[in-house]
LUMTIDO-569822 format. One record per residue (C-alpha): chain; residue number from 1; x, y, z. Coordinates in Angstrom, 2 decimals. Layout:
# LUMTIDO-569822
SITE   ch     i         u         v         w
SITE    A   NUM         X         Y         Z
...
***
This chain:
# LUMTIDO-569822
SITE   ch     i         u         v         w
SITE    A     1     50.08     68.95     67.88
SITE    A     2     48.25     68.77     71.04
SITE    A     3     45.22     71.61     69.62
SITE    A     4     45.03     69.32     66.85
SITE    A     5     44.22     65.97     68.98
SITE    A     6     41.76     67.90     71.03
SITE    A     7     40.16     69.58     67.93
SITE    A     8     40.05     66.31     66.01
SITE    A     9     39.01     63.81     68.86
SITE    A    10     42.18     62.00     69.60
SITE    A    11     42.16     63.32     73.02
SITE    A    12     40.07     64.84     75.44
SITE    A    13     40.10     68.68     75.92
SITE    A    14     41.68     70.25     79.21
SITE    A    15     45.36     71.52     79.99
SITE    A    16     45.75     68.86     82.66
SITE    A    17     44.76     66.24     80.12
SITE    A    18     47.26     67.31     77.25
SITE    A    19     50.22     67.86     80.06
SITE    A    20     49.19     63.90     81.10
SITE    A    21     50.21     63.07     77.12
SITE    A    22     52.65     65.08     76.83
SITE    A    23     54.66     63.05     79.41
SITE    A    24     53.97     60.01     78.32
SITE    A    25     51.41     58.87     80.47
SITE    A    26     47.83     57.64     80.00
SITE    A    27     45.06     60.10     79.63
SITE    A    28     41.93     60.53     78.90
SITE    A    29     41.12     59.89     74.79
SITE    A    30     38.68     60.63     72.25
SITE    A    31     37.42     58.47     69.87
SITE    A    32     40.44     58.57     67.37
SITE    A    33     42.72     58.26     69.97
SITE    A    34     41.36     55.38     71.45
SITE    A    35     40.77     53.56     67.85
SITE    A    36     44.90     54.31     67.06
SITE    A    37     45.61     53.03     70.20
SITE    A    38     44.21     50.05     69.22
SITE    A    39     45.75     49.75     65.87
SITE    A    40     49.06     50.61     68.03
SITE    A    41     48.22     47.33     70.31
SITE    A    42     46.95     45.14     67.45
SITE    A    43     50.42     46.05     65.20
SITE    A    44     52.42     44.94     68.49
SITE    A    45     50.72     42.16     69.17
SITE    A    46     51.41     40.75     65.48
SITE    A    47     55.09     41.71     65.65
SITE    A    48     56.12     39.57     68.65
SITE    A    49     53.82     36.68     68.24
SITE    A    50     54.92     36.36     64.42
SITE    A    51     58.54     35.68     65.93
SITE    A    52     60.85     32.84     64.60
SITE    A    53     60.19     31.37     68.29
SITE    A    54     57.06     30.65     70.28
SITE    A    55     55.38     33.96     72.32
SITE    A    56     52.70     33.20     74.97
SITE    A    57     50.25     35.77     75.44
SITE    A    58     49.76     36.21     79.33
SITE    A    59     47.28     38.44     81.75
SITE    A    60     48.20     39.14     84.70
SITE    A    61     46.63     41.29     88.08
SITE    A    62     46.86     44.81     88.62
SITE    A    63     47.79     44.73     92.14
SITE    A    64     49.16     41.53     94.69
SITE    A    65     50.63     41.58     97.83
SITE    A    66     53.58     40.60     96.79
SITE    A    67     56.51     43.35     96.31
SITE    A    68     57.37     44.70     92.25
SITE    A    69     60.34     43.37     90.63
SITE    A    70     62.08     45.69     87.80
SITE    A    71     59.73     48.43     87.87
SITE    A    72     59.86     51.98     89.83
SITE    A    73     59.63     51.88     93.73
SITE    A    74     56.41     50.43     95.46
SITE    A    75     53.07     51.53     95.16
SITE    A    76     50.28     50.50     97.11
SITE    A    77     46.43     51.09     97.30
SITE    A    78     45.64     52.04    101.48
SITE    A    79     41.42     52.57    102.49
SITE    A    80     41.77     56.07    104.06
SITE    A    81     38.92     55.55    106.07
SITE    A    82     40.72     53.14    108.05
SITE    A    83     43.33     55.41    108.38
SITE    A    84     41.51     58.07    109.25
SITE    A    85     40.26     55.90    111.85
SITE    A    86     43.63     55.01    113.37
SITE    A    87     44.51     58.70    113.31
SITE    A    88     41.94     59.94    114.92
SITE    A    89     41.85     57.60    118.21
SITE    A    90     42.66     59.06    121.84
SITE    A    91     44.91     57.37    124.14
SITE    A    92     47.18     56.28    121.80
SITE    A    93     50.82     56.28    122.23
SITE    A    94     53.60     57.35    119.30
SITE    A    95     54.44     54.18    119.18
SITE    A    96     51.16     52.37    119.33
SITE    A    97     50.26     54.79    116.40
SITE    A    98     53.18     53.81    114.33
SITE    A    99     52.56     50.40    115.04
SITE    A   100     48.71     50.38    113.69
SITE    A   101     49.52     52.14    110.77
SITE    A   102     52.24     50.10    109.39
SITE    A   103     49.95     46.97    110.21
SITE    A   104     47.59     48.58    107.70
SITE    A   105     50.38     49.53    105.23
SITE    A   106     51.53     45.88    105.59
SITE    A   107     48.18     44.70    104.24
SITE    A   108     47.01     46.97    101.70
SITE    A   109     47.72     45.69     98.01
SITE    A   110     50.46     46.81     96.00
SITE    A   111     49.97     48.04     92.39
SITE    A   112     52.51     46.98     89.71
SITE    A   113     54.77     49.29     88.30
SITE    A   114     55.71     46.90     85.44
SITE    A   115     54.85     43.64     83.72
SITE    A   116     57.79     41.91     84.60
SITE    A   117     57.17     40.73     87.86
SITE    A   118     53.57     38.69     86.65
SITE    A   119     55.84     36.97     84.18
SITE    A   120     58.66     35.84     85.85
SITE    A   121     55.31     34.37     88.31
SITE    A   122     54.19     32.76     85.13
SITE    A   123     57.59     31.18     83.48
SITE    A   124     57.17     27.52     85.13
SITE    A   125     54.08     26.21     83.55
SITE    A   126     55.01     28.21     80.62
SITE    A   127     58.03     26.13     80.20
SITE    A   128     55.97     23.12     80.59
SITE    A   129     54.04     24.50     77.74
SITE    A   130     57.24     25.08     75.65
SITE    A   131     58.10     21.22     76.35
SITE    A   132     60.88     22.74     78.32
SITE    A   133     62.71     24.56     74.88
SITE    A   134     64.39     27.36     74.95
SITE    A   135     63.98     30.27     73.90
SITE    A   136     60.60     31.34     74.18
SITE    A   137     58.67     34.80     75.22
SITE    A   138     55.93     35.79     77.73
SITE    A   139     54.22     39.12     75.84
SITE    A   140     51.62     40.76     77.70
SITE    A   141     50.27     44.82     77.65
SITE    A   142     49.06     46.59     80.01
SITE    A   143     48.47     49.59     83.08
SITE    A   144     51.20     50.14     85.06
SITE    A   145     51.83     52.81     88.00
SITE    A   146     54.72     55.04     88.49
SITE    A   147     55.45     57.07     91.43
SITE    A   148     54.25     60.04     92.25
SITE    A   149     55.74     63.31     90.60
SITE    A   150     55.81     67.01     90.93
SITE    A   151     51.82     66.87     91.17
SITE    A   152     51.64     64.44     94.22
SITE    A   153     49.37     61.88     92.19
SITE    A   154     51.07     58.61     90.99
SITE    A   155     50.94     58.70     86.97
SITE    A   156     49.72     55.50     85.08
SITE    A   157     50.87     54.34     81.59
SITE    A   158     50.00     51.44     79.34
SITE    A   159     52.98     49.32     78.82
SITE    A   160     53.83     46.17     76.41
SITE    A   161     55.99     43.63     77.38
SITE    A   162     58.12     40.63     75.97
SITE    A   163     59.87     38.80     78.46
SITE    A   164     62.46     36.64     76.34
SITE    A   165     63.63     33.58     77.91
SITE    A   166     66.77     32.21     76.49
SITE    A   167     70.16     30.63     77.32
SITE    A   168     73.24     32.36     79.03
SITE    A   169     75.68     32.02     76.14
SITE    A   170     72.85     33.44     73.43
SITE    A   171     71.24     36.25     75.31
SITE    A   172     73.45     39.05     74.07
SITE    A   173     72.83     37.71     70.51
SITE    A   174     68.86     38.04     71.34
SITE    A   175     69.11     41.68     73.21
SITE    A   176     70.68     42.37     70.01
SITE    A   177     67.89     40.33     67.91
SITE    A   178     64.97     42.35     69.83
SITE    A   179     66.68     45.39     69.48
SITE    A   180     66.90     45.58     65.17
SITE    A   181     63.47     44.29     65.21
SITE    A   182     61.79     46.76     68.10
SITE    A   183     63.72     49.30     66.16
SITE    A   184     62.46     48.37     62.33
SITE    A   185     58.97     47.88     63.94
SITE    A   186     58.54     51.56     64.85
SITE    A   187     60.24     52.88     61.62
SITE    A   188     58.07     51.02     59.83
SITE    A   189     54.72     52.76     60.32
SITE    A   190     56.80     56.25     60.47
SITE    A   191     56.54     58.56     58.10
SITE    A   192     60.16     59.81     59.08
SITE    A   193     61.94     56.71     60.03
SITE    A   194     65.18     58.62     61.16
SITE    A   195     63.81     60.39     64.03
SITE    A   196     63.97     57.31     65.62
SITE    A   197     66.65     55.71     66.71
SITE    A   198     68.62     53.57     69.42
SITE    A   199     71.60     53.79     71.69
SITE    A   200     72.96     51.77     74.61
SITE    A   201     72.35     52.58     78.02
SITE    A   202     75.77     53.80     79.43
SITE    A   203     76.60     51.49     82.11
SITE    A   204     76.12     53.73     85.46
SITE    A   205     72.53     54.05     84.75
SITE    A   206     72.30     50.25     84.99
SITE    A   207     70.51     48.30     87.66
SITE    A   208     72.84     45.79     89.63
SITE    A   209     71.00     42.57     87.83
SITE    A   210     71.45     44.30     84.56
SITE    A   211     74.55     43.80     82.75
SITE    A   212     73.43     45.87     79.15
SITE    A   213     70.52     48.09     78.39
SITE    A   214     69.70     49.62     74.74
SITE    A   215     66.46     52.19     74.18
SITE    A   216     64.34     52.85     71.18
SITE    A   217     64.41     57.01     71.34
SITE    A   218     62.03     59.16     69.12
SITE    A   219     62.98     62.42     68.74
SITE    A   220     60.35     65.07     69.36
SITE    A   221     60.50     68.74     68.29
SITE    A   222     60.75     69.55     71.63
SITE    A   223     63.62     66.94     72.77
SITE    A   224     64.02     63.04     72.80
SITE    A   225     62.79     60.83     74.50
SITE    A   226     62.29     56.81     74.68
SITE    A   227     59.60     54.66     73.49
SITE    A   228     61.12     51.27     74.66
SITE    A   229     63.53     49.91     76.44
SITE    A   230     65.72     46.57     76.20
SITE    A   231     67.49     45.02     79.44
SITE    A   232     69.53     42.22     79.84
SITE    A   233     68.27     40.49     83.40
SITE    A   234     70.37     37.79     84.11
SITE    A   235     68.72     34.89     86.12
SITE    A   236     69.23     36.38     89.61
SITE    A   237     65.55     37.73     89.60
SITE    A   238     63.77     34.46     88.37
SITE    A   239     65.52     32.41     90.90
SITE    A   240     64.35     35.32     93.65
SITE    A   241     60.96     35.52     92.32
SITE    A   242     60.35     31.83     91.84
SITE    A   243     62.45     30.72     94.77
SITE    A   244     62.60     27.04     93.36
SITE    A   245     65.01     24.21     92.86
SITE    A   246     67.07     25.14     90.32
SITE    A   247     66.17     21.76     87.88
SITE    A   248     62.76     22.96     88.03
SITE    A   249     63.60     26.11     86.14
SITE    A   250     66.01     24.73     84.03
SITE    A   251     65.18     24.88     80.45
SITE    A   252     66.65     23.17     76.97
SITE    A   253     68.75     25.01     74.44
SITE    A   254     70.98     21.94     72.58
SITE    A   255     71.52     21.31     76.72
SITE    A   256     69.62     21.71     79.66
SITE    A   257     70.52     25.28     81.16
SITE    A   258     69.34     27.87     83.78
SITE    A   259     67.63     30.91     81.52
SITE    A   260     68.75     34.36     81.12
SITE    A   261     66.14     36.80     80.57
SITE    A   262     65.95     39.94     78.61
SITE    A   263     63.13     42.52     78.96
SITE    A   264     61.42     44.55     76.17
SITE    A   265     59.31     47.24     77.22
SITE    A   266     57.12     50.03     75.66
SITE    A   267     54.84     52.66     76.46
SITE    A   268     52.11     53.00     74.09
SITE    A   269     51.06     56.50     75.03
SITE    A   270     54.30     57.73     74.51
SITE    A   271     54.43     56.08     71.26
SITE    A   272     51.05     57.39     69.84
SITE    A   273     52.41     60.72     70.78
SITE    A   274     55.64     59.76     68.55
SITE    A   275     54.09     58.56     65.61
SITE    A   276     51.31     61.82     65.66
SITE    A   277     54.20     63.91     66.01
SITE    A   278     55.74     61.97     62.98
SITE    A   279     52.99     62.06     60.69
SITE    A   280     51.94     65.57     61.13
SITE    A   281     52.69     67.68     58.01
SITE    A   282     52.31     71.20     57.54
SITE    A   283     51.89     71.85     53.46
SITE    A   284     51.04     75.02     51.54
SITE    A   285     48.74     75.27     48.79
SITE    A   286     46.89     77.25     46.71
SITE    A   287     43.19     77.80     46.93
SITE    A   288     40.79     78.38     44.26
SITE    A   289     41.01     82.11     44.61
SITE    A   290     44.87     81.61     44.30
SITE    A   291     45.75     82.37     47.92
SITE    A   292     48.44     80.35     49.56
SITE    A   293     46.58     78.07     52.60
SITE    A   294     48.62     76.26     54.95
SITE    A   295     47.19     72.65     55.08
SITE    A   296     47.86     70.12     58.11
SITE    A   297     47.62     66.64     57.24
SITE    A   298     48.32     63.94     59.65
SITE    A   299     49.62     61.26     57.49
SITE    A   300     49.06     58.31     59.79
SITE    A   301     50.30     54.73     58.23
SITE    A   302     47.47     52.70     57.11
SITE    A   303     47.46     50.33     59.17
SITE    A   304     47.16     52.76     62.62
SITE    A   305     44.90     55.35     60.70
SITE    A   306     42.29     55.34     63.27
SITE    A   307     39.06     56.31     60.39
SITE    A   308     40.19     54.59     56.86
SITE    A   309     37.28     55.97     54.99
SITE    A   310     35.22     58.91     55.68
SITE    A   311     31.64     58.79     53.33
SITE    A   312     29.98     61.99     52.11
SITE    A   313     27.17     62.82     50.12
SITE    A   314     27.05     65.41     47.04
SITE    A   315     24.21     67.07     45.07
SITE    A   316     21.14     65.03     44.85
SITE    A   317     18.42     63.69     46.45
SITE    A   318     19.42     62.95     49.88
SITE    A   319     17.37     60.32     51.14
SITE    A   320     18.69     58.23     47.88
SITE    A   321     22.18     58.88     48.85
SITE    A   322     22.00     58.54     52.41
SITE    A   323     20.37     54.96     51.50
SITE    A   324     23.46     54.45     49.55
SITE    A   325     25.57     55.72     51.76
SITE    A   326     24.40     53.48     54.46
SITE    A   327     24.61     50.13     51.93
SITE    A   328     28.28     51.17     51.61
SITE    A   329     29.16     51.65     55.35
SITE    A   330     28.28     48.12     55.96
SITE    A   331     29.84     46.86     53.22
SITE    A   332     33.55     48.57     54.65
SITE    A   333     32.65     47.49     57.95
SITE    A   334     32.09     44.08     57.13
SITE    A   335     35.66     44.23     55.45
SITE    A   336     37.19     45.91     58.85
SITE    A   337     37.51     49.27     57.07
SITE    A   338     36.60     51.87     59.55
SITE    A   339     34.56     54.28     58.14
SITE    A   340     33.58     57.93     59.40
SITE    A   341     29.84     58.92     58.72
SITE    A   342     30.32     62.29     57.18
SITE    A   343     26.77     62.41     55.48
SITE    A   344     25.05     62.37     58.49
SITE    A   345     26.20     65.58     59.43
SITE    A   346     23.89     68.58     59.51
SITE    A   347     26.10     71.36     59.28
SITE    A   348     26.61     72.88     55.71
SITE    A   349     30.49     72.40     54.93
SITE    A   350     31.63     73.18     51.63
SITE    A   351     33.77     70.06     50.34
SITE    A   352     37.10     71.96     50.31
SITE    A   353     36.26     72.09     54.42
SITE    A   354     35.02     68.62     54.72
SITE    A   355     38.89     67.44     53.02
SITE    A   356     40.78     70.03     55.30
SITE    A   357     39.01     68.55     58.20
SITE    A   358     39.34     64.91     57.56
SITE    A   359     43.23     65.46     56.21
SITE    A   360     43.71     66.86     59.86
SITE    A   361     41.83     63.58     60.82
SITE    A   362     44.24     61.43     59.34
SITE    A   363     41.47     59.97     57.19
SITE    A   364     42.83     57.91     54.18
SITE    A   365     40.10     58.38     51.53
SITE    A   366     37.16     60.64     51.01
SITE    A   367     34.26     59.10     48.78
SITE    A   368     31.48     61.06     47.76
SITE    A   369     28.27     59.40     46.58
SITE    A   370     26.63     62.00     43.98
SITE    A   371     23.19     61.98     41.83
SITE    A   372     26.06     60.19     39.34
SITE    A   373     26.21     57.22     41.46
SITE    A   374     22.30     57.29     41.34
SITE    A   375     22.77     57.48     37.75
SITE    A   376     25.90     54.99     36.58
SITE    A   377     27.18     53.65     39.76
SITE    A   378     30.36     55.84     39.61
SITE    A   379     31.32     57.51     42.95
SITE    A   380     34.73     59.68     43.36
SITE    A   381     37.57     58.56     45.83
SITE    A   382     39.87     61.23     47.17
SITE    A   383     43.48     60.25     48.31
SITE    A   384     44.72     62.17     51.53
SITE    A   385     48.44     61.39     51.00
SITE    A   386     48.02     62.11     46.95
SITE    A   387     44.99     64.80     46.80
SITE    A   388     44.23     62.77     43.96
SITE    A   389     40.21     62.01     42.72
SITE    A   390     39.52     59.04     41.24
SITE    A   391     36.11     57.85     39.90
SITE    A   392     35.55     53.97     40.79
SITE    A   393     32.42     52.13     40.58
SITE    A   394     30.35     51.53     43.85
SITE    A   395     30.66     47.33     43.42
SITE    A   396     34.60     48.15     43.16
SITE    A   397     34.97     51.15     45.88
SITE    A   398     35.76     48.54     48.42
SITE    A   399     38.06     46.28     46.99
SITE    A   400     40.25     49.63     45.51
SITE    A   401     40.15     50.81     49.41
SITE    A   402     40.81     47.27     50.47
SITE    A   403     43.79     46.57     48.31
SITE    A   404     45.69     49.74     49.67
SITE    A   405     45.63     48.82     53.17
SITE    A   406     46.49     45.37     52.79
SITE    A   407     49.41     46.27     50.82
SITE    A   408     50.42     48.72     53.11
SITE    A   409     50.32     46.32     55.50
SITE    A   410     53.16     44.15     53.93
SITE    A   411     55.56     46.89     53.52
***
């Protein structure tokens, strides 16, 4: 899977980079990986913003002076030159050296290890925006940092965060609701939905402020890994962070109440790996010489597939065919359909080699424009999932593809 991702421009090459991706950390993505990541984030935003209650999007700082809440420890940014100047100073006693180092560490900015802290700080203005009505949520995506592992370097992960404020009496129901919704969402885009599952977090793994927790797991060939975690956190952290009068933090859900918090935190990088692993199929087929061949297909969901259409040219007048391709490509792009301009390639490849390549890229349709298109406007459309080739008029090709993608969005 990892080597296929490198070969087909989902990941940038390198053992270190592949190792980061396999651990669910941010890494260097190729063009297709970046587009897949963008599509995944777009679908996440759609899912939380169309929920039954109000959800507001927010953007918070990556670094701040405040200690993080609900993350994995403290990570700070220090000026190495500044520290070096202290260490090389002569005549300092051990106590003076420690004091100066502590002062500089105290001034250092802390990197966020979760998006939770920023949402808590946005609670009061958001409560006013919601007319003090509960429940409501604050949604954000962004980079978070993790404590150093065996490598000694802090890790980075792109997280999704929904912080849900609700009345204490309904908080358990909301945790169950969001567990069902999130599991349903992960399974919606999966080729094998049963590989995604949810399970309660054992009591001994809960933090002091957490009364319940649920993890959404994906079963990889090499073992299970959580892609999303939900916590029922009460209101202790909200009170500690805002340090305000309780009445200013009260919302209304039939009556005035101090809200409890449900957090829903996902790992986008791990989610990408889950969908890539889930969509990879190893198929066997007979080629034109009746030899058994193995065929790899990335059957990514149409909403997630980074490239929807690959445009190729068959036999005929090359200049005229390319002109037709450029016109069709522009038409597809205007309909927000991503296109791979295969017709620009100067490398000689058979159509069988090209379709094998596009199957590994997860391309939904391969469209071939040939001399027939010049004569009667007909072109060939090959489906990734069925391998069936259909003849469609060029004027209908955009609607043909658009209908398929739109239908998949509403499944």
